[in-house]
Residue frames as a rotation matrix with the C-alpha (Angstrom) as fourth column:
MET 1
-0.442 -0.685 0.579 -31.73
0.852 -0.118 0.510 -30.02
-0.281 0.718 0.636 66.31
GLY 2
-0.225 0.177 -0.958 -31.85
-0.092 -0.983 -0.160 -26.45
-0.970 0.052 0.238 65.02
LYS 3
0.790 0.603 -0.106 -32.88
-0.088 -0.059 -0.994 -25.52
-0.606 0.795 0.007 61.50
SER 4
0.369 -0.773 -0.516 -29.29
-0.929 -0.324 -0.179 -25.29
-0.029 0.545 -0.838 60.46
GLY 5
0.629 -0.153 -0.762 -28.78
-0.082 0.962 -0.260 -28.96
0.773 0.226 0.593 61.28
SER 6
-0.456 -0.815 0.359 -26.85
-0.488 -0.109 -0.866 -28.14
0.745 -0.570 -0.348 64.36
PHE 7
0.168 0.517 -0.839 -27.36
0.521 0.676 0.521 -30.17
0.837 -0.524 -0.156 67.51
PHE 8
-0.027 -0.128 0.991 -27.94
-0.642 -0.758 -0.115 -28.53
0.766 -0.640 -0.061 70.88
PHE 9
0.088 0.086 -0.992 -27.17
0.619 0.776 0.122 -30.11
0.781 -0.625 0.015 74.21
PHE 10
0.486 0.117 0.866 -27.66
-0.532 -0.746 0.400 -28.65
0.693 -0.655 -0.301 77.65
SER 11
-0.746 -0.658 -0.103 -25.61
-0.271 0.442 -0.855 -29.45
0.608 -0.610 -0.508 80.80
HIS 12
-0.499 0.575 -0.648 -27.45
0.745 0.666 0.018 -31.39
0.442 -0.474 -0.761 83.53
ASN 13
-0.278 0.415 -0.866 -28.36
0.744 -0.477 -0.467 -28.04
-0.608 -0.774 -0.177 85.31
THR 14
0.468 0.413 0.781 -29.05
0.879 -0.313 -0.361 -26.18
0.095 0.855 -0.510 81.89
GLU 15
0.542 -0.391 -0.743 -26.51
0.115 -0.842 0.527 -23.54
-0.832 -0.372 -0.411 82.86
PHE 16
-0.450 -0.768 -0.456 -24.50
-0.460 -0.238 0.855 -24.33
-0.765 0.594 -0.247 79.68
LEU 17
0.756 0.655 0.000 -25.27
-0.273 0.315 -0.909 -25.05
-0.595 0.687 0.417 76.09
ILE 18
-0.526 -0.833 0.172 -23.18
-0.080 0.250 0.965 -27.01
-0.847 0.493 -0.199 73.65
LYS 19
0.703 0.654 -0.280 -23.98
-0.280 -0.107 -0.954 -26.45
-0.654 0.748 0.108 70.00
THR 20
0.057 -0.638 0.768 -22.42
0.777 0.511 0.367 -28.21
-0.627 0.575 0.525 67.01
MET 21
0.274 -0.131 -0.953 -20.93
-0.366 -0.930 0.023 -25.77
-0.889 0.342 -0.303 64.38
THR 22
0.947 -0.162 0.277 -20.02
0.320 0.417 -0.851 -26.06
0.023 0.895 0.446 60.69
MET 23
0.059 -0.998 0.001 -16.45
0.978 0.058 0.199 -25.59
-0.199 -0.010 0.980 59.72
ASP 24
-0.245 -0.065 0.967 -17.30
0.545 -0.834 0.082 -22.22
0.802 0.548 0.239 58.27
ASP 25
0.799 0.506 0.324 -18.94
-0.019 -0.517 0.856 -21.09
0.601 -0.690 -0.404 61.47
PHE 26
0.718 -0.582 -0.383 -15.86
0.621 0.284 0.731 -22.33
-0.316 -0.762 0.565 63.49
ASN 27
-0.134 -0.817 0.562 -13.56
0.981 -0.190 -0.043 -20.42
0.142 0.545 0.826 61.13
ALA 28
0.104 0.293 0.951 -15.53
0.288 -0.924 0.253 -17.32
0.952 0.247 -0.180 61.29
PHE 29
0.974 0.217 -0.059 -15.61
0.103 -0.200 0.974 -17.38
0.200 -0.955 -0.217 65.10
MET 30
0.357 -0.912 -0.203 -11.76
0.874 0.250 0.416 -17.99
-0.329 -0.326 0.887 65.15
ASP 31
-0.278 -0.513 0.812 -11.35
0.796 -0.596 -0.104 -14.85
0.538 0.617 0.574 63.08
LEU 32
0.048 0.349 0.936 -13.43
-0.083 -0.932 0.352 -12.63
0.995 -0.095 -0.016 65.48
PHE 33
0.529 0.315 -0.788 -13.01
0.645 0.455 0.614 -14.17
0.552 -0.833 0.038 68.92
LYS 34
-0.572 -0.717 -0.399 -10.34
0.809 -0.411 -0.421 -11.69
0.138 -0.563 0.815 70.09
ASP 35
-0.781 0.314 0.539 -12.84
-0.186 -0.942 0.280 -8.81
0.596 0.118 0.794 69.41
TYR 36
0.286 0.913 -0.291 -15.61
0.039 0.292 0.955 -10.72
0.957 -0.284 0.048 71.14
PHE 37
0.213 -0.277 -0.937 -13.62
0.915 0.394 0.091 -11.35
0.344 -0.877 0.337 74.26
GLU 38
-0.878 -0.479 -0.023 -12.32
0.463 -0.835 -0.296 -7.73
0.123 -0.270 0.955 74.36
HIS 39
-0.463 0.779 0.423 -15.92
-0.176 -0.548 0.817 -6.56
0.869 0.304 0.391 73.85
ILE 40
0.539 0.740 -0.404 -17.37
0.098 0.421 0.902 -8.61
0.837 -0.525 0.155 76.71
TYR 41
0.516 -0.293 -0.805 -14.61
0.825 0.422 0.375 -8.92
0.230 -0.858 0.460 79.30
GLN 42
-0.598 -0.782 -0.177 -12.89
0.801 -0.576 -0.162 -5.56
0.025 -0.238 0.971 79.04
TYR 43
-0.968 0.122 0.221 -15.55
-0.075 -0.975 0.209 -3.05
0.241 0.186 0.953 78.10
ASN 44
-0.173 0.984 0.034 -19.06
-0.788 -0.160 0.595 -4.62
0.591 0.076 0.803 78.63
THR 45
-0.951 -0.299 -0.084 -18.86
-0.182 0.757 -0.628 -6.87
0.251 -0.582 -0.774 81.64
ASP 46
-0.616 0.769 0.169 -22.60
-0.226 0.033 -0.974 -6.30
-0.754 -0.638 0.154 82.37
SER 47
-0.470 0.358 -0.807 -23.66
-0.869 -0.025 0.495 -7.22
0.157 0.933 0.323 78.80
ILE 48
0.102 0.557 0.824 -26.26
-0.499 0.745 -0.442 -9.99
-0.861 -0.366 0.354 78.52
ILE 49
0.347 -0.227 -0.910 -24.74
-0.835 0.368 -0.409 -11.14
0.428 0.902 -0.062 75.16
ALA 50
0.996 0.083 -0.043 -24.24
-0.063 0.939 0.339 -14.94
0.069 -0.335 0.940 75.61
ARG 51
0.326 -0.907 0.267 -20.95
-0.838 -0.147 0.526 -15.85
-0.438 -0.395 -0.807 77.15
ILE 52
0.866 -0.126 -0.484 -18.85
-0.211 0.786 -0.582 -18.21
0.454 0.606 0.654 75.10
TYR 53
0.621 -0.618 0.482 -16.47
-0.535 0.114 0.837 -20.27
-0.573 -0.777 -0.260 77.10
GLY 54
-0.410 -0.872 0.266 -14.86
-0.327 0.413 0.850 -22.22
-0.851 0.262 -0.455 74.29
VAL 55
0.604 0.370 -0.705 -14.90
-0.775 0.071 -0.627 -23.26
-0.182 0.926 0.330 70.65
TYR 56
-0.123 -0.774 0.620 -13.49
-0.612 0.552 0.567 -26.65
-0.781 -0.310 -0.542 69.81
SER 57
0.370 0.262 -0.891 -12.90
-0.851 0.480 -0.213 -29.19
0.372 0.837 0.401 67.19
VAL 58
0.039 -0.251 0.967 -12.73
-0.588 0.777 0.225 -32.95
-0.808 -0.577 -0.117 67.89
GLN 59
0.307 0.036 -0.951 -11.42
-0.904 0.325 -0.279 -35.49
0.298 0.945 0.133 65.42
MET 60
0.348 -0.115 0.930 -11.28
-0.391 0.885 0.255 -39.23
-0.852 -0.452 0.263 65.59
ASP 61
-0.764 -0.611 0.207 -9.57
-0.127 0.457 0.880 -41.64
-0.632 0.646 -0.427 63.15
TYR 62
-0.858 0.341 0.384 -11.41
0.511 0.480 0.713 -42.00
0.059 0.808 -0.586 59.83
MET 63
0.182 0.972 -0.149 -13.85
0.965 -0.205 -0.161 -39.23
-0.187 -0.114 -0.976 60.74
ASP 64
0.019 -0.070 0.997 -14.43
0.470 -0.880 -0.070 -35.75
0.883 0.470 0.017 59.70
PRO 65
-0.919 -0.379 -0.110 -13.77
0.286 -0.449 -0.846 -33.19
0.271 -0.809 0.521 62.53
VAL 66
0.291 0.951 -0.105 -16.80
0.821 -0.192 0.537 -32.08
0.491 -0.242 -0.837 64.70
TYR 67
-0.773 -0.477 0.419 -16.82
0.245 -0.833 -0.496 -28.50
0.585 -0.281 0.761 65.67
PHE 68
0.264 0.890 -0.373 -18.81
0.793 0.020 0.609 -27.16
0.549 -0.456 -0.700 68.70
ILE 69
-0.410 -0.256 0.876 -19.20
-0.168 -0.922 -0.348 -24.20
0.897 -0.290 0.335 70.91
LEU 70
-0.231 0.301 -0.925 -19.68
0.922 0.371 -0.110 -24.13
0.310 -0.879 -0.363 74.67
MET 71
-0.619 0.072 0.782 -21.70
-0.010 -0.996 0.084 -21.16
0.785 0.044 0.617 75.87
GLY 72
-0.908 0.407 -0.103 -23.82
0.098 -0.033 -0.995 -19.99
-0.408 -0.913 -0.010 78.86
ASN 73
-0.376 0.882 0.283 -27.53
0.868 0.228 0.442 -20.36
0.325 0.412 -0.851 78.68
THR 74
-0.851 -0.002 0.525 -28.80
0.030 -0.999 0.044 -16.89
0.524 0.053 0.850 78.38
LYS 75
0.117 0.984 0.134 -32.32
-0.287 -0.095 0.953 -17.82
0.951 -0.150 0.271 79.68
GLN 76
0.283 -0.074 -0.956 -30.64
0.809 0.553 0.197 -18.95
0.514 -0.830 0.217 82.95
ILE 77
-0.488 -0.618 0.616 -29.63
0.293 -0.781 -0.551 -15.40
0.822 -0.089 0.562 83.79
GLY 78
-0.096 0.601 -0.794 -32.62
0.970 0.234 0.059 -14.88
0.221 -0.765 -0.605 86.02
ASN 79
-0.938 -0.243 -0.248 -32.71
0.274 -0.956 -0.101 -11.13
-0.213 -0.163 0.963 85.47
GLU 80
-0.078 0.991 -0.107 -36.11
0.744 -0.013 -0.668 -9.64
-0.664 -0.132 -0.736 86.00
TYR 81
0.005 0.078 -0.997 -35.21
-0.307 -0.949 -0.076 -6.82
-0.952 0.307 0.020 83.62
ILE 82
-0.949 -0.317 0.004 -35.03
-0.123 0.380 0.917 -9.17
-0.292 0.869 -0.399 80.67
LYS 83
-0.100 0.974 -0.204 -38.31
-0.573 -0.224 -0.788 -8.65
-0.813 0.038 0.580 78.76
LYS 84
0.917 0.369 -0.154 -37.53
-0.333 0.494 -0.803 -10.34
-0.220 0.788 0.576 75.43
LEU 85
0.058 -0.886 0.460 -34.98
-0.051 0.457 0.888 -12.71
-0.997 -0.075 -0.019 73.98
TYR 86
0.774 0.225 -0.592 -33.68
-0.566 -0.174 -0.806 -12.55
-0.284 0.959 -0.007 70.44
ASP 87
0.206 -0.766 0.609 -31.70
0.480 0.622 0.619 -14.98
-0.853 0.165 0.495 68.47
LEU 88
0.662 -0.114 -0.741 -29.84
-0.497 -0.806 -0.320 -12.52
-0.560 0.580 -0.591 66.13
LYS 89
0.409 -0.542 0.734 -28.19
0.705 0.699 0.124 -13.69
-0.580 0.467 0.668 62.97
GLY 90
-0.396 -0.532 -0.748 -27.87
-0.085 -0.790 0.607 -10.37
-0.914 0.305 0.268 61.22
SER 91
-0.978 0.127 0.163 -30.22
0.193 0.289 0.938 -11.65
0.072 0.949 -0.308 58.45
MET 92
-0.497 0.867 -0.030 -33.75
-0.721 -0.432 -0.542 -10.68
-0.483 -0.247 0.840 57.53
VAL 93
-0.277 0.405 -0.871 -34.55
-0.738 0.491 0.463 -13.83
0.616 0.771 0.163 55.55
LYS 94
0.296 0.573 -0.764 -36.98
0.113 0.773 0.624 -16.13
0.949 -0.271 0.164 57.35
ARG 95
-0.716 -0.660 -0.228 -36.02
0.388 -0.105 -0.916 -14.41
0.581 -0.744 0.332 60.60
ILE 96
-0.500 0.663 0.557 -39.40
-0.767 -0.637 0.069 -13.88
0.401 -0.392 0.828 62.29
VAL 97
-0.888 0.405 -0.219 -41.45
0.459 0.736 -0.498 -15.71
-0.041 -0.542 -0.839 64.84
ASN 98
-0.528 0.773 0.352 -45.15
-0.027 -0.430 0.903 -15.09
0.848 0.467 0.248 63.95
GLY 99
-0.033 0.631 -0.775 -47.70
0.950 0.260 0.171 -14.02
0.309 -0.731 -0.609 66.36
ASP 100
0.531 0.116 0.840 -48.67
-0.061 -0.983 0.174 -10.86
0.845 -0.144 -0.515 68.33
GLU 101
-0.401 -0.808 0.432 -46.50
-0.382 -0.281 -0.881 -9.49
0.832 -0.518 -0.196 71.11
ALA 102
0.069 0.527 0.847 -49.12
-0.997 0.003 0.080 -10.58
0.039 -0.850 0.526 73.75
ASP 103
0.852 0.268 -0.450 -48.64
-0.331 0.941 -0.066 -14.23
0.406 0.205 0.891 72.60
PHE 104
0.142 -0.914 -0.380 -45.02
0.172 0.400 -0.900 -14.27
0.975 0.062 0.214 73.70
LYS 105
0.915 -0.072 -0.398 -43.83
0.402 0.059 0.914 -14.93
-0.042 -0.996 0.083 77.29
ASN 106
0.704 -0.709 0.032 -40.59
-0.703 -0.691 0.170 -13.26
-0.098 -0.143 -0.985 78.37
THR 107
0.014 -0.732 0.681 -38.93
-0.295 0.648 0.702 -16.51
-0.956 -0.210 -0.207 77.79
ALA 108
0.781 0.273 0.561 -39.79
0.397 0.477 -0.784 -16.91
-0.482 0.835 0.264 74.13
CYS 109
-0.309 -0.944 -0.119 -36.92
0.329 -0.224 0.917 -16.58
-0.892 0.244 0.380 71.69
LEU 110
0.765 0.584 -0.271 -37.68
0.062 -0.486 -0.872 -14.11
-0.641 0.650 -0.408 68.90
LYS 111
0.047 -0.789 0.613 -35.66
0.941 0.241 0.237 -13.43
-0.335 0.565 0.754 65.78
ASP 112
-0.763 -0.637 -0.110 -34.28
0.564 -0.739 0.370 -10.49
-0.317 0.220 0.923 63.84
GLN 113
-0.683 0.535 0.498 -37.48
0.223 -0.496 0.839 -9.25
0.696 0.684 0.219 62.16
ASN 114
0.296 0.795 -0.530 -39.39
0.845 0.042 0.534 -9.27
0.446 -0.606 -0.659 65.41
ILE 115
-0.475 -0.427 -0.769 -37.29
0.744 -0.662 -0.091 -6.40
-0.471 -0.615 0.632 66.60
LEU 116
-0.987 0.154 0.055 -38.80
-0.082 -0.760 0.644 -4.25
0.141 0.631 0.763 63.83
LYS 117
-0.295 0.945 -0.141 -42.37
0.316 0.236 0.919 -5.65
0.902 0.227 -0.368 64.64
PHE 118
0.508 0.501 -0.701 -42.41
0.784 0.068 0.616 -5.09
0.356 -0.863 -0.358 68.38
């Protein structure tokens, strides 16, 4: 589980990641998905921004809907040119992984404030 309370699930081969979302996250993505897909698939096909393959809501009788996102696992790219990974939220509040640059492997996932530090 992430700090936001979201659950993460990987496919059996870890190629895909499924993450639960809040209704607000779901609605925000629905507002921007056309721009996202245009950015990735028309103009930046070589981008290493995570590929989103679907955003879904599932509802069963007598339960609130569950929202989730299906995306590619960026760590599975296997690109020797990737030196650092960042989980970017666009916030600077509690968005740092503490330590020295030498402490991090190229597979460590850093956060927004780490860009300023390294």
